[in-house]
N, C-alpha and C positions, 0 to 999 in steps of 0.2 A: 503493500499499499503506499510506504513513504516512497520508493522509487518511481511509483507512478504518479504522487506528486511532486516527485523532486522533476522529471522529467515535465510534467506540465509546467512547472515554473521556469525551467530554460524555455521552453519553446515562447511562454510569455515575455519571458526578459527578452531574445532575439526580436520577436516582433518589436517591440515595445523601440528596442533599439533602433532596428531597420525604419521605424516610420518616423523618429526623431532626425535619424540622419536626412531622410526624403524631405523632411521641413524644414531641415536648415539648408539643403542643397536648393530648393524652389525659391526660399529668399533669396540665395546668394545671387543663381545664374539670372534668375527669371528677368530682367535687364540687357541680358548679355545678347548678342546675337546668336540666333540658331540656338535659343534657350528650350525649345520647345521639344525639337529635337532632341538635345541634349538629355533633357529631363525622362524622355520619353527610352530611350537606352538605357540609362541609369534606374528605371523602375524597374524593366523589363531584367535587367542584372541582379538588382539584389532580389527580385522575385525568384531568379535560379538558383540564389545561395539559401532559402529558406525552404523547409520541407513543409508539407500539408499543413500541422498542427500549427505551426507558427504563420503561414501564409493566411489562411482564411480565420477571418473574424467572427467568434461564438458568440458575440454581444447579443444581438438581436436573439438568438433561440434562446441563452442562457435568460435574457429579461425575460421572454415569450413568458419561456416554463417555469418562471416565478409567479407569474399570474396565473398562468391556464393550467398549470401542474396538477392542482387539486380538483380542478374540473372533469368528471366525469363521462366518457364518450365523446361525442359532437367532435369525429376526428375529422370530417372534411369543414367542417367548418374552423377548425382551429387550424388546419393546413391553409386554408383560401387566408384566414388574417395574417397566417405568418408570413406569405406570400404578399402579400399588400405592404405590409412594415419593412419587409427587405426592400421594396419599390420607393418604399419612401425614404428608407435610409439612401439609397441607390441615386435618387434625386438631389439628396443634400450633396452627395460630394461634387455633381455635375455645378452644383452654386459654388462649392468651395474651390474649385478651380475656376470659376468666371467664365464656364460653359454656357449657352443660352438655353434656360428651361421654361416648358408649361407649366405651372401649376399642375400637381397631378389633384385629380378629385378623389377626396376620401370618405366623401357623403356615402351611406351604404345604407340597404332595406333589408330588415330582419324578417323571415317570413315563417309561420308556423304557430301551433295553436299554443296553449297559455302552459305554461310550466315547463316548456322546453330548454331556458336556461338563457334567454335572449336578452332578459336586463341585465344578468351576472356577467354575461360574458362581454357587453356593451361597457358596465364598471369597469372590467381587469383591463379591456381594449384601451380604454381610456389611459391607464395605469401605466399600462406598457408603453405607449405613445409618447407618454410625459418624460417617462425615466431616461427614454432615447433622443428625448430633445424635439420631438416632432411637435407637441404640444406643448404650450404655455405653461399649464398647469393641472390639464389633466381631470378637473372636476368634472363632475357628472350631473348634470340635470334632466331630472324626469320629467314631461311635463304630457298632459292631454288636451283635449279640447279646450274644457273650461279655462286653460291658463292663456289662451289666445284670445278668447271671442269675449268680447266686453258687452255692452247692454244695448250699446246705440251702432249702427252703422256709420264706419267713419275712426271708433275709438278702438278698433280692433286692429287698426294698423299701428297703432302707436303704444298697444299692448304686446306686439309681436315685437315690435322692435324692442323693446326695451326688454323681451327674454333673451332674443340674440347678443344682446348686447351684453347681459351679463354671465351669458354662457361661454361669449369669448376664451379662447384656450383652453378651452374642454371641451366637452360633449353633450349635445342636446338631445336628449332620447324622448322622442314623441310617439310614444305609448299608444295604440290604436287609431293610428294616423288618420287612417281611413274616415273617422268618424268627422274628420275635416269636410269633407264632402257633403255639399248640402243637398243631394241630388233628390233624398227618400224623404227629406224634412219639410214640414208644414211651413206655409208662403210666410210667416212671421217669424221663422228662422232663418228663412235665406240669405245668402249675401254673407254671411256673416267669416263661415268659411273659408269662403273663396275669395275673400279678403285677407285670411291670414295666408292662405297658400298663395297667394300674389306676391305677398311681401316675403315668404320663405324662398321663393324661386329665385327671386332678384338678391338675396342676400347670401342663399347657395352657391351664387357666382361668382361675386365678390368677396365673399371669406372663404374660401376655397383653402388658404393656408394657417388660417386663424382659428377655425372653427370645424369642429367634425359633428354633422348630423346625421341620426340614424333613425328613421321611421319604422316601426314596428307595429306587426298585426297578422291577422289570419293572411293566408296566401289569397284566394278568392277575393277578399274585401280589399286587400293591397291592388291586385292587381287592378282593381275597379279604379281606386285610389289613382293611381300613375295616369289613368285616362283623364283624370278632371282636369289636368292643367297640361298640355303640351312640353313645355317646360322641365317638368318635374321626371322624367325618363333621362334626359339627358344630364340632368343634375347630378342624380343619383342613379349611375349606369350599372351599379353590382347590386345584387340582390341575395343573400345567403339563405337557404331553407333549412332550417332547425325539424330535422325529422321529431316523430312523436316517438317516446322511448318505448323500448321494447320491455317485456315481463322481466327478464334477468336483471335489464340496467334498473328498473324500478326497484328490484328489490335490493338489489346490490347499494342503489341510494338508501333506502330504508335502513338498512344496515348499518351504513356509512354514520347517516344522522344518528343513529342511537347512541354508537361507539364514541360520536363525537359527545354528544351529551356524557359521556360515562355512564352508562346502566351496562347492563350483562344482561345476556338471554341464551337459551340453549336453543341444540340444532331443531327442537322440535319446533321452539317458538318460530323459527326463522321459515319454515315450512309452512306455518297456518299464516303467517306474514304473508309471504306468497301468495297462498290460497284467497288470504282477503284482498290482495290487490288485483287482482286476478280478477275475481267478482266486481268490484269497484270499477275497473279499466271499462265496462262492456256499458256502464251507465254515462248518459250523457253529461257533459263540462268536467268529466274526470280531474283533468288538469294536468296531467302526467305530473314532474316532480311537485308541484303545488298540492298535487291531491297525495301523494304517498305523505307528505309533511304535516298534511292536514290528520292522515290517518294515525300518524306517530304520535301527532299531540290529542289524539283520543284515547290511543294507550298509555298514554301517558295519565291523564283523567281519572279512565279505569285503575290505575296502577294506584295511584295516591287515595283514589276513594276507597278502594279495597283495603288498603293498609292506614285510612284514617281512624277508624275505631281502635286499633292497638294503642296509638300516640306513642307515648315514652316505649312503651314494650316492645315497638318495631327495630328490628336491627338494624345496621347499615346497610348488610347486607342484602333484608329483606326491600331495603329504601331504594336499592340500586339497580335491582333485577326485575325483569319485565318475566311475565307469566303468561301461559295460552290462556288462562282466564282472562286475561288483559285486554285480549283483541275482540274489541267490541264485535256486536254485531250488526247489521247493515242498517242504515238509517232507514228510518221510517220513510215508505215512497219509492226506493231507491227500484226494489223487485218491479213496480209499476211500470217506474222510469226505463228499465232494460225489456221488458216487456213490449211496452209501446216501441222501441227501436225495435225490437225482434219483428214485430208486425207491419213496420215499413220499410224492413231489408235490409235498416243499417246494420243488423247483427248478422251475419251468416252461422247457418246452423252448422256444427261439425257433423 
């Protein structure tokens, strides 16, 4: 282990020394005739003297893993976001060399059902971009329609601009962004959401380097949202779909939540938990990881209620252990909801 750490340290030192020498050389020869060609040759020569571990920066991956390593699943989403991070860092290299650049559009659309991790991923992404110097502060601002829309037409523009100004340097996360579409609203409510969208479209273009806007919501509704204003799709060109989580993934998330809260459980409990999750998945609006979290909260209440009568006679072990009997029965109405979904063909029979 010590040999690995020593080797890693040597490669890091070699990389830092090579970069320092290159930086010095660029300052010294930049005004000389033929400086560009000279620096190109010097850069290639130094690269040839370094092995792959010293040559390639792991900064982006290391920072990314710091904030995303604990997020379960979402391999495609994480891979795409890491690719975006590297592209933004590549753009910064062009800027440092004085090469012409076109500001890359950072704005994103997160599509998917509730509880699939959209908000959590957005928070982590902001922290990554801040630590790597892409965003000034990386602060996370979660908003919805009510934060944009004022009581009277004309006031919405000022309210929207205030939100955008406050979010500069960080992330403006618009949850259920499709609710800004006034299409299905009554006449009394029309015009307000459209006004907010028009302000957003203008500032999405003007603040490409100062602000990251992420719009989020159900896939179908979000596709309609992009049709409301022709400028939305060009300013938010990248959409990432967050898939619904599988039963094994949800069960793992549930056990991780329990262990993180320092509770214990048996293998029989874990099997029963999986069965409880499987049954609840068939009901509408289960909510993926959010639904699992709600179930774990129910388990905790059942356990606390069961031990309440013992009071001081309950042991620390008992207070920290979930038993089979703590898994609650289905909430009232769940079975009728499941039967309704089966009648309309939403649930396929085995």
